[in-house]
C-alpha positions, 0 to 999 in steps of 0.5 A: 562437489569441488572443482579445480580452477586456476589463478596465475601467480606473477613473480616480478624481479625484485618484488617480495610480495607475489601478485595474481592476475586480476584482469586480462581484457587489457594489455598489460594484464592487471595484477593484484596482491590480494589472492581473493580478488584474483581471477579464477579461471579454467586451465586453458584460459590460465595457460593462455595468460601465462603464455602471453606474459612469458615475454615480459620481465616477470615469471608467471606460474599456475596455482590450483585452487579448489572451488565448491560447485 
């Protein structure tokens, strides 16, 4: 059975490489360019991360990922 989880993709103004949320326990939120290291979370937690990042200079976006249970 496969579950759908989410990662938060972050596009910063001039950067060509997309970044993903690595950790959320500190401000500012830590990011990584390696998608495999990105924090896989539920939809509500991912939406909270997006809301907290909307006031910064980056554009957050939810990306769905299928994870085997």
